[in-house]
C-alpha positions as CSV (number, residue, x, y, z in Angstrom):
1,V,-33.4,47.2,23.0
2,Q,-35.2,45.3,20.3
3,L,-38.1,42.6,21.0
4,V,-39.5,40.8,18.0
5,E,-42.4,38.3,18.3
6,S,-43.1,35.7,15.7
7,G,-45.4,32.6,15.4
8,G,-48.8,33.9,15.6
9,G,-51.6,32.8,13.1
10,L,-54.9,31.4,12.7
11,V,-55.9,28.1,14.4
12,Q,-58.9,26.1,15.2
13,P,-60.4,26.0,18.6
14,G,-58.5,23.2,20.6
15,G,-55.4,23.8,18.4
16,A,-51.8,24.9,19.5
17,L,-49.4,27.4,18.7
18,T,-45.8,28.4,19.9
19,L,-45.0,32.2,20.0
20,S,-41.4,33.1,20.0
21,C,-39.8,36.6,21.2
22,A,-36.3,37.2,20.0
23,A,-34.4,39.8,22.0
24,S,-31.5,41.9,21.4
25,G,-29.6,45.1,22.6
26,F,-29.5,44.1,26.3
27,T,-28.2,41.0,28.6
28,F,-31.4,38.8,28.0
29,S,-30.1,36.4,30.7
30,S,-30.1,39.0,33.5
31,Y,-34.0,40.1,33.1
32,P,-37.4,38.5,33.9
33,M,-39.6,38.4,30.8
34,K,-43.3,38.8,30.3
35,W,-46.0,37.9,27.7
36,F,-49.0,40.3,27.4
37,R,-51.8,40.2,25.2
38,H,-54.7,42.7,24.0
39,A,-58.0,41.9,22.6
40,P,-60.3,44.3,21.1
41,G,-62.5,46.0,23.6
42,K,-60.6,44.7,26.6
43,E,-57.8,45.7,28.7
44,R,-54.2,44.4,28.2
45,E,-53.7,41.2,30.3
46,L,-50.5,39.7,31.8
47,V,-50.5,36.2,30.4
48,A,-47.4,34.8,31.8
49,L,-44.1,35.6,33.2
50,I,-40.5,34.1,33.6
51,N,-37.6,35.0,35.7
52,S,-34.3,35.6,34.5
53,A,-33.0,31.9,35.1
54,G,-36.2,30.2,34.1
55,S,-36.8,28.8,37.2
56,Y,-39.9,30.6,38.3
57,T,-43.1,31.2,36.1
58,Y,-46.5,33.0,36.5
59,Y,-49.7,32.4,34.7
60,S,-52.8,34.3,34.6
61,V,-55.9,32.2,35.6
62,S,-57.3,32.3,32.2
63,V,-54.3,30.4,30.6
64,K,-52.9,28.5,33.5
65,G,-52.7,24.9,32.7
66,R,-52.9,25.4,28.9
67,F,-49.8,27.6,28.2
68,T,-46.1,27.2,29.0
69,I,-43.5,30.0,29.1
70,S,-39.8,29.2,28.7
71,R,-36.8,30.7,27.6
72,N,-33.4,30.0,26.2
73,N,-30.7,32.4,27.5
74,A,-28.1,31.0,25.0
75,K,-30.3,32.0,22.0
76,N,-31.7,35.3,23.6
77,T,-35.4,33.9,22.8
78,M,-38.3,33.5,25.0
79,Y,-41.3,31.3,24.1
80,L,-45.0,30.8,24.8
81,R,-46.4,27.3,23.9
82,M,-50.2,27.7,23.8
83,N,-52.4,24.5,24.0
84,S,-56.0,23.9,23.9
85,L,-56.8,27.3,22.4
86,K,-60.1,29.0,22.8
87,P,-61.6,31.8,20.8
88,E,-61.2,33.9,23.7
89,D,-57.5,33.6,23.4
90,T,-58.0,35.7,20.1
91,A,-55.4,38.9,20.9
92,I,-52.4,40.4,19.8
93,Y,-49.6,38.8,21.9
94,Y,-46.7,41.1,23.0
95,C,-43.3,40.4,24.8
96,N,-42.2,42.8,27.4
97,A,-39.2,43.5,29.4
98,D,-38.6,46.2,31.9
99,I,-34.9,47.2,31.5
100,E,-33.3,49.9,33.5
101,K,-36.7,51.3,34.8
102,A,-38.1,51.4,31.2
103,S,-40.5,49.1,29.7
104,S,-39.8,47.6,26.2
105,W,-42.2,46.0,23.9
106,G,-42.3,44.1,20.7
107,Q,-44.6,44.8,17.8
108,G,-46.9,42.0,18.7
109,T,-48.1,39.0,16.8
110,Q,-51.7,38.3,16.1
111,V,-53.4,34.9,17.3
112,T,-56.8,34.2,16.0
113,V,-58.6,31.1,17.2
114,S,-61.7,30.5,15.0
115,S,-63.3,27.7,13.2
């Protein structure tokens, strides 16, 4: 199993970014996928979840209405569109999948929101 995040960077408050998570080594279309984030001094937070078909999504209160999770099962890729970014969104963002009772994580991508 391999999960590779990309798309992070430095953005000004109010800006937007789209993160990608490229998956391999498992049947991507069969599993729900999640985005987590971890900011310094804070606990890891579940940001968003999407079911295997892409027909159900969940968002944390802190990002609901600003972030959109999606997936393209033909491309084995999950996305996180982040709009109206705030300094408090600064964190390392990770994609995650629970496969066969084992939790798999990517290496993370840094998102920094600062003027």
